N, C-alpha and C positions, 0 to 999 in steps of 0.2 A: 281272501281265499286260503285255506287250511294249507300245513306244508305239504299232505299227502296229493291235494290236487296240483299245487304245482309240480310236485315230483311225476305226476303221472304227464301234465302238460308238456313240461321238459322232454321226457321221453317221446310224447308226439312230435316235438318238433326236431329231435335228433333224428327220428326215423322218416320224417319227411324232408328233411335238410334246409327247413325255413327257419333264418335268422331271428329269434325272438327273446326278448328281455323279460325274465319275472322278478315282481317285485312283492315281497309280501309287506303288509301294512294297513292301515287305517285308511281305507279309501285314498286321497290324495296325498296324504303325508307322507308314502312312501316314494313319491316321485315329485316332490316340490323342486320346483325350478326345473322341470322337463317339458318338452312338447313332443308330440307323435304325429304321425302319419296315419295311424290307423288305431283306435282304441275300440277293444271287443269287452263287454260286460253282461254278463247274466245275473244281474243284482237280484235278491230276494224281492219277489213281488207278489206276495199272497198276503191280504188284509190278516191281521192277528187273528182278529174273529173267526176266519175262516180255517186256519192251520188244522186246528183238531178237527175239521171234518172233512180233509183231504183223505184219499183212499191210504189205506194201511200199508200197502206197498211204497208209498212215499213220504209217509209222515213216519213211519218205523223205520226207514233207510234213511233218508238224509238228515243231517244235523238241522235244529229248528234254525240257526243262524242262515242256515241256506235258503230258509222258506218265508220265515217273519219279514214283512215289508212295513211292519208297523200298521197304523189303525187302516190306512187305505191300499197300503201295498205300493205307496209311491215315494217312501221317504229316501230311500238311495239314490233313485232318479232325480230328486230336488238336489242332493249332495252333488251327483255328478254334473245337473246343470250348473249348479253354481259355480263351478270352477271352471266348466270345460274351455272358455275362453284364452284362461291362461296355458291349458295343456293341449288344444289342440293346433297343429301346425295349420295354414291358412288353405291348403288344398286336403286338409285330412279328413276322415270321417270316422264317424264312432258308430257303431253297432251294438244294438242293445236287443235283449231277447226282454219281452214282456207277458203278461198275462192275458187272459178273456175278457175282453171288455174293456181295455185299459188304453186302448189306441188315441182315441180324442183325449184322454188326460195327458199321454204321452206328448201328443202335438202341442197341447196347452205349456206342459214344463219346459218344452225347449221352444217355446215363441221366441222367434228372431232369428232362427236356423229352419233350414230348407229339411222337412222331415218326410222320407219317403214309408211308406209302410207296408211290408212283403208279408206274404201269406206263408204260411208252414205247408206241409203236404198232405194236410186235411184241410185246407182251404180257410184257415182260422188265420184274422191278424195276429202275425208273433215277433217279428223284426223291424226295428226301427233302424234306418240308415239316416245318419244325421250330418249335414254339412254346414257350413257356413254359406250365408247367402251372398 
């Protein structure tokens, strides 16, 4: 997450009165030894080969690091899944945005968890709600 994104998120949390802690770091490194009730992530999920094919309104506006999810678009989901047990409280929830056609891969990546897939306003699979079994 960029410093600019943290500034916007902080302003939003202050406007809504919601208590939120923000940490900038490399994935789990910024929150070592911490557990959370709620974790929300919108990691990069576009496969590298598809980034340049995106509409110019997206690829020319968003930083490359916000889009490129490596060869299959799932690199950051695997990183999240790998350490989730250490950071999600027993009754906690992880909310993830993901790309078109990735629902089955997300379920497989979070095997061992309950994964509910939620559709977006256009009826496309878009959000994963991940909880401990």
